matplotlib code that plots the C-alpha trace (Angstrom):
import matplotlib.pyplot as plt

x = [0.5, -2.8, -5.8, -8.2, -11.9, -14.4, -15.3, -18.8, -21.4, -21.8, -18.5, -19.4, -18.4, -21.8, -23.9, -25.2, -25.0, -26.9, -24.3, -20.8, -20.7, -19.7, -17.6, -19.1, -16.2, -13.1, -11.6, -14.5, -13.6, -10.1, -9.2, -6.9, -7.7, -6.3, -7.5, -10.3, -11.4, -10.0, -12.0, -11.6, -13.2, -10.5, -10.7, -8.2, -6.2, -8.3, -6.6, -7.7, -6.0, -6.9, -6.4, -7.1, -4.3, -1.5, 0.0, -3.2, -4.5, -1.3, -1.2, -4.8, -4.2, -1.2, -3.1, -6.2, -4.3, -2.3, -5.4, -6.1, -9.5, -8.9, -10.9, -9.8, -11.0, -11.2, -13.1, -13.5, -12.9, -13.8, -11.1, -7.3, -4.1, -2.7, 0.2, 2.4, 1.4, 4.7, 5.7, 8.9, 9.0, 9.6, 6.3, 4.4, 5.7, 6.2, 2.6, 1.1, -0.3, -2.3, -0.9, -4.3, -4.2, -1.2, -2.2, 1.2, 4.5, 7.0, 10.3, 11.4, 12.2, 13.3, 14.8, 14.9, 17.2, 16.6, 18.1, 16.1, 18.8, 17.1, 18.6, 17.0, 17.0, 15.9, 18.7, 19.9, 16.6, 16.6, 13.7, 11.8, 12.2, 9.7, 8.1, 4.5, 2.1, -1.2, -4.0, -4.1, -7.8, -7.5, -4.6, -6.1, -9.4, -7.8, -5.6, -8.6, -10.6, -7.8, -7.6, -11.3, -11.0, -8.2, -10.8, -10.5, -13.7, -13.8, -15.5, -16.3, -16.1, -14.5, -12.4, -13.0, -11.0, -8.7, -8.7, -5.4, -5.7, -3.6, -3.0, -1.2, -4.2, -6.8, -8.1, -7.8, -11.2, -11.9, -14.7, -16.0, -18.9, -20.4, -23.8, -24.5, -24.2, -21.5, -19.9, -17.1, -14.8, -12.3, -9.2, -5.9, -3.7, -3.9, -1.9, -2.0, -1.9, -3.9, -1.5, 0.8, -1.7, -2.2, -4.8, -3.3, 0.2, -1.3, -2.9, 0.4, 2.4, 4.6, 6.3, 6.2, 7.8, 8.3, 5.8, 5.9, 2.8, 2.1, -0.2, -1.2, -3.8, -5.0, -5.2, -7.1, -5.1, -6.1, -5.3, -2.0, -0.7, -1.5, 0.5, 3.6, 3.3, 2.3, 5.3, 7.1, 7.4, 9.0, 10.7, 11.5, 13.9, 14.4, 13.3, 10.4, 8.8, 10.1, 12.6, 13.4, 12.0, 10.9, 7.8, 6.5, 4.5, 3.3, 1.1, -2.1, -4.7, -6.3, -4.6, -1.5, -0.8, 1.0, 2.3, 4.9, 5.9, 7.7, 8.5, 9.9, 7.5, 4.1, 2.3, 3.6, 2.5, 0.0, 2.6, 5.0, 2.1, 1.8, 5.6, 5.4, 2.3, 4.4, 7.4, 5.1, 2.7, 3.3, 2.8, -0.4, -1.9, -5.7, -5.9, -8.7, -8.3, -10.4, -9.3, -7.2, -5.5, -3.3, -2.0, 0.6, 3.6, 6.1, 9.7, 11.3, 10.3, 8.6, 10.6, 8.3, 6.8, 5.9, 4.4, 2.5, 0.6, 0.4, 2.5, 2.7, 3.1, 3.3, 2.9, 1.8, 5.4, 7.1, 8.2, 8.6, 12.0, 13.8, 15.1, 12.6, 9.4, 8.7, 6.1, 3.8, 6.2, 7.5, 3.9, 2.8, 6.1, 5.9, 2.3, 3.1, 6.1, 4.1, 1.1, 3.6, 5.3, 2.3, 1.1, 4.5, 4.8, 1.2, 1.7, -1.2, -3.3, -3.0, -1.4, -1.1, 1.9, 3.7, 5.7, 9.1, 7.6, 6.7, 10.0, 11.8, 9.7, 8.6, 11.0, 14.2, 13.5, 12.4, 15.4, 17.9, 16.4, 15.8, 17.6, 20.6, 18.5, 16.5, 19.7, 21.4, 18.5, 18.3, 22.0, 21.3, 18.5, 20.6, 23.4, 21.4, 18.2, 19.5, 19.9, 19.7, 23.5, 23.3, 20.3, 22.1, 24.8, 22.3, 20.9, 24.3, 25.1, 22.0, 23.4, 26.0, 24.8, 26.5, 24.6, 21.4, 22.0, 22.9, 19.8, 17.4, 18.9, 18.3, 14.7, 13.3, 14.6, 14.6, 18.1, 21.2, 22.9, 26.5, 28.6, 32.1, 34.7, 36.5, 33.3, 32.1, 35.3, 34.7, 31.2, 32.3, 34.9, 32.2, 29.8, 32.4, 33.5, 29.8, 29.0, 32.1, 31.5, 27.9, 28.4, 30.8, 28.3, 25.6, 27.7, 28.4, 24.7, 23.8, 26.5, 25.2, 21.6, 22.7, 24.3, 21.2, 19.0, 21.4, 21.2, 17.3]
y = [18.6, 20.0, 17.8, 16.7, 16.8, 15.1, 16.4, 17.7, 15.2, 16.8, 15.2, 11.6, 9.1, 7.5, 10.6, 10.9, 14.3, 15.3, 18.0, 18.6, 19.9, 23.4, 23.9, 27.2, 27.5, 25.5, 26.6, 24.8, 21.7, 21.5, 18.3, 20.0, 23.0, 24.9, 23.7, 25.9, 23.5, 21.1, 18.2, 18.3, 15.7, 13.4, 11.3, 9.0, 10.1, 9.5, 8.2, 7.5, 5.0, 5.6, 2.4, -1.2, -3.2, -4.8, -1.4, 0.2, -2.9, -3.5, 0.1, 0.0, -3.2, -1.8, 1.5, -0.2, -2.8, 0.1, 1.7, 4.4, 5.0, 3.9, 4.2, 2.2, 3.5, 1.0, 2.0, -1.6, -4.5, -6.9, -5.9, -6.2, -4.8, -6.7, -8.4, -11.6, -12.4, -13.7, -13.2, -14.2, -17.0, -14.5, -12.8, -15.8, -15.9, -12.1, -11.4, -14.7, -15.5, -18.7, -21.5, -22.2, -18.9, -20.0, -21.1, -22.5, -23.3, -22.5, -24.6, -24.2, -21.1, -20.6, -17.5, -17.3, -15.1, -13.1, -16.0, -18.6, -19.7, -21.4, -21.5, -23.2, -20.9, -23.0, -25.5, -24.0, -23.9, -25.9, -28.6, -26.2, -23.2, -22.1, -19.0, -18.5, -17.6, -15.9, -14.1, -10.5, -10.5, -13.3, -11.8, -8.2, -9.5, -11.5, -8.5, -6.2, -8.6, -8.8, -5.1, -5.0, -7.7, -5.4, -2.7, -0.8, 0.5, -0.4, 2.0, 0.9, 4.4, 6.5, 9.3, 12.4, 15.1, 15.6, 19.1, 19.9, 22.4, 25.6, 25.2, 22.3, 22.5, 21.8, 18.4, 16.9, 16.5, 13.6, 13.9, 10.7, 9.0, 5.9, 4.3, 7.2, 9.7, 12.3, 12.3, 13.7, 12.6, 14.7, 13.0, 13.8, 11.7, 10.3, 7.4, 7.4, 3.9, 4.6, 3.3, 4.9, 7.6, 8.5, 11.2, 11.7, 12.3, 14.9, 16.7, 17.3, 18.0, 14.9, 15.3, 13.3, 10.1, 7.6, 4.8, 1.6, -0.2, -3.8, -5.7, -9.4, -11.9, -14.7, -17.7, -21.0, -23.8, -27.4, -29.7, -31.3, -27.9, -26.5, -29.5, -28.2, -25.1, -26.9, -25.4, -23.6, -19.9, -18.5, -15.2, -14.0, -11.1, -9.5, -6.4, -8.4, -8.7, -5.5, -3.1, -2.3, -5.1, -8.7, -10.7, -13.7, -16.7, -17.3, -20.2, -19.4, -21.7, -23.0, -20.7, -18.9, -15.1, -14.2, -10.5, -7.9, -4.5, -1.4, 2.1, 3.6, 2.0, 2.2, 2.9, -0.5, -2.6, -4.5, -5.3, -6.5, -8.7, -10.3, -10.8, -12.9, -14.9, -15.7, -16.8, -19.3, -20.2, -23.9, -24.0, -22.1, -23.3, -24.1, -21.8, -19.4, -15.8, -15.3, -11.8, -9.0, -6.4, -3.4, -1.1, 1.6, 0.6, 3.2, 3.1, 4.8, 6.6, 9.8, 12.9, 13.6, 10.7, 12.7, 16.1, 17.4, 14.6, 12.6, 9.6, 7.7, 4.0, 1.2, 2.2, 5.6, 6.1, 4.3, 1.1, -1.2, -2.5, -2.2, -5.2, -7.6, -5.4, -6.7, -4.6, -6.7, -7.4, -3.8, -2.5, -4.5, -3.8, 0.0, 0.1, -1.8, 0.3, 3.6, 2.4, 1.3, 4.6, 6.6, 4.3, 4.9, 8.6, 9.2, 7.0, 4.8, 7.5, 9.7, 12.6, 14.4, 13.8, 15.9, 15.8, 15.3, 12.2, 10.6, 11.2, 10.0, 6.9, 5.9, 7.4, 6.9, 3.3, 2.5, 4.0, 2.5, -0.9, -0.8, 2.1, 0.0, -2.9, -0.4, 1.3, -2.1, -3.4, -0.1, -0.5, -4.1, -3.1, -0.4, -2.8, -5.8, -4.5, -2.0, -4.1, -7.7, -8.3, -7.4, -9.6, -12.5, -11.9, -11.8, -15.2, -16.6, -15.4, -16.9, -20.5, -19.9, -21.7, -19.1, -16.4, -18.4, -18.9, -15.3, -14.2, -16.5, -15.7, -12.0, -12.6, -15.0, -13.4, -9.8, -8.8, -8.5, -11.8, -11.8, -14.0, -15.5, -12.9, -15.3, -16.2, -12.6, -11.7, -14.5, -13.4, -9.9, -11.1, -13.6, -10.6, -8.5, -11.5, -12.2, -8.6, -8.1, -11.5, -10.9, -7.3, -8.6, -11.3, -8.5, -6.4, -9.5, -10.5, -6.7, -6.5, -9.8, -8.5, -5.2, -7.2, -9.3, -6.2, -4.5, -7.6, -7.4]
z = [40.1, 39.3, 40.1, 37.2, 36.7, 34.6, 31.1, 30.4, 29.6, 26.1, 25.1, 26.2, 23.6, 23.4, 23.0, 19.5, 18.0, 14.8, 13.9, 15.1, 18.6, 19.1, 22.4, 23.9, 26.4, 25.8, 29.1, 31.0, 28.9, 30.2, 32.0, 34.5, 36.7, 39.6, 43.0, 44.4, 47.1, 49.5, 47.9, 44.0, 41.8, 40.6, 37.4, 35.6, 32.6, 29.4, 26.3, 22.6, 20.4, 16.7, 14.8, 15.8, 14.1, 16.1, 17.0, 18.2, 19.9, 21.8, 22.9, 24.1, 26.0, 27.8, 28.6, 30.0, 31.9, 33.6, 34.8, 32.0, 30.7, 27.1, 23.8, 20.8, 17.5, 14.5, 11.3, 9.8, 12.2, 9.5, 7.1, 7.4, 5.8, 2.9, 4.4, 4.1, 7.7, 9.0, 12.6, 14.4, 16.9, 19.8, 19.1, 20.0, 23.6, 24.1, 23.1, 24.3, 20.7, 21.0, 18.9, 17.3, 15.4, 13.3, 9.9, 8.8, 10.5, 7.8, 8.1, 4.5, 2.8, -0.9, -2.5, -6.2, -8.2, -11.5, -13.3, -11.4, -9.2, -6.3, -2.8, 0.1, 3.0, 6.0, 6.4, 9.8, 11.5, 14.8, 15.3, 17.6, 15.2, 12.5, 11.0, 12.0, 9.2, 10.2, 8.5, 9.6, 10.1, 12.6, 14.4, 14.5, 15.8, 18.5, 19.7, 19.8, 21.8, 24.4, 24.6, 25.2, 28.0, 29.6, 29.9, 26.7, 25.0, 21.4, 19.2, 15.6, 14.1, 11.5, 12.9, 10.8, 12.5, 15.4, 17.0, 18.5, 21.5, 21.4, 25.3, 27.1, 29.6, 27.1, 25.8, 22.3, 20.8, 18.5, 15.9, 14.5, 13.0, 14.5, 13.6, 11.2, 14.0, 14.4, 17.8, 19.8, 22.5, 24.5, 25.7, 27.4, 25.3, 21.8, 20.2, 16.3, 15.0, 11.9, 9.2, 6.5, 5.7, 9.2, 9.9, 13.3, 11.8, 9.5, 12.4, 14.1, 11.1, 11.5, 8.1, 4.9, 4.2, 1.4, 1.0, -1.0, -2.3, -1.5, -3.8, -3.4, -4.5, -2.2, -4.4, -3.6, -5.0, -5.9, -3.0, -4.7, -5.4, -1.9, -0.5, -2.1, -0.1, 3.2, 5.1, 2.4, 1.6, -1.5, -2.2, -5.7, -6.7, -10.1, -12.0, -13.6, -10.1, -8.3, -9.2, -5.4, -3.3, -3.7, -4.5, -2.5, -2.2, 1.4, 2.7, 4.5, 6.0, 2.8, 0.2, -0.8, -0.8, -4.0, -4.0, -4.6, -3.4, -4.7, -3.8, -7.0, -9.5, -7.8, -11.1, -12.5, -9.5, -11.6, -14.3, -11.5, -10.1, -13.6, -13.3, -10.2, -11.4, -14.5, -12.3, -10.4, -13.1, -13.1, -9.2, -9.1, -12.2, -11.6, -8.6, -8.1, -6.9, -3.8, -2.8, -4.2, -1.8, -1.9, 0.7, 1.3, 3.5, 5.0, 3.9, 6.9, 10.3, 10.2, 11.1, 14.0, 16.0, 19.1, 19.5, 22.6, 24.0, 20.8, 19.8, 16.6, 16.6, 14.0, 10.4, 11.3, 12.9, 10.0, 11.7, 8.8, 8.1, 4.8, 3.0, 4.7, 4.8, 8.2, 10.3, 12.5, 15.3, 15.3, 15.2, 18.2, 20.0, 19.5, 20.7, 23.8, 24.6, 24.0, 26.1, 29.0, 28.7, 29.3, 32.2, 33.8, 33.2, 34.5, 37.5, 36.4, 35.1, 38.2, 36.5, 33.3, 30.9, 28.5, 25.4, 27.3, 29.0, 25.8, 24.3, 27.4, 28.1, 24.6, 21.8, 23.6, 24.6, 21.1, 19.4, 21.8, 21.1, 17.4, 15.7, 14.7, 13.3, 11.2, 9.9, 9.2, 7.1, 5.3, 4.2, 3.1, 0.9, -0.9, -1.5, -2.7, -4.2, -6.7, -9.8, -10.9, -10.6, -6.8, -6.5, -8.0, -5.4, -2.6, -3.5, -3.9, -0.4, 1.1, 0.3, 3.0, 6.3, 8.4, 6.7, 7.1, 10.9, 11.5, 9.6, 11.3, 14.7, 14.1, 12.6, 14.8, 18.1, 17.1, 18.1, 16.0, 16.3, 17.6, 15.4, 15.2, 14.3, 11.8, 10.2, 10.1, 8.3, 5.7, 5.2, 4.4, 1.9, 0.4, 0.1, -1.8, -3.9, -4.9, -5.6, -7.9, -9.7, -10.2, -11.4, -13.9, -15.0, -15.2, -17.6, -19.7, -19.9, -20.7, -23.5, -25.0, -25.0, -26.7, -29.5, -30.0, -30.2, -32.7, -34.9, -34.8]

ax = plt.figure().add_subplot(projection="3d")
ax.plot(x, y, z, "-o")
ax.set_aspect("equal")
plt.show()
């Protein structure tokens, strides 16, 4: 394996450049070279992680802890992606999340149908089980600080361009702005963790994908009304709040997050937000909006997630589940798997890696572990979120305790729960029965509405 040498001082990340640096001789910038002496200069693999959310921070932590020189780029550390903020129980242990970061421990969940049928969805939770609710700005900040403590260098900077080399023996050059200065950094490996509109993904032509838009308002409630949501989260379904997803009211430290999401009707997002506010009017009356947030969310994995020595993780890779819209755990998990894959393939940063290494150590492990989960939830969304009749069937099914136990086992511990064959068969029959019955109900309601309209 070819030895490695340090990059020229001109590409040092902390050198302020008044204008973009022009590389006079790209061949001399290359990290690898043929040995010409018996004592070559050796330096560690250098990696850049672009995006400092759960995916990027987890990747940077794994890289730095594994002995790789790591730079973590985050444009706005003080801001955070609009998000419900729910994380599964297994993430607390797996990622060593301190309990003091948790705002609320949700032990009650309610799902409300288009006709306002209410089902309590937490009856089967065990005494030690709960859904942790956090604020993303708190969680993200903690994960970035931990990456720094592992040895990663945090750069509060805007990445403006990523120059992809034409040769496998040349570095990637990152152009960025920090402290009002244009700077550059040459690295061997890049991890794109820069969200649904990923600049890194565009630079490698990773392909297009559908995105949803999430919109939420953070509302400070009067004390008595906040008490109602102390450990309760609510989900609402119906065309009035989302034609293809759900709306939510999730408790935070001293306020609630009220929001909705959609893929097919993004232009109507504010109208849908008015819909969820109307549904919960009596519960949030007297509340004050303290923040309004909106953000794109991917709907499926990108066609290309690895190209050359670049890998995509988190939202940039498209790792948000259908049906539930969950992404925090999968973002952090993908970042960690990718970071560990680079450490392993490079033998702790001692040798260069290639595309095959990333596909073998990262993509294959990710797909083997989670492909089935993503496909299963995709099917569920297509079955139950298409129309109000199907949503009524979904809420009806959620009242079944076996369905609840299977759902929470899968969500809390991030693996498809293995159930009882007889109960599974009953669940399938109940699903079919509910869909048939609710679709009949739906047609009757629609026919009645048409009669009323014709009279008017």
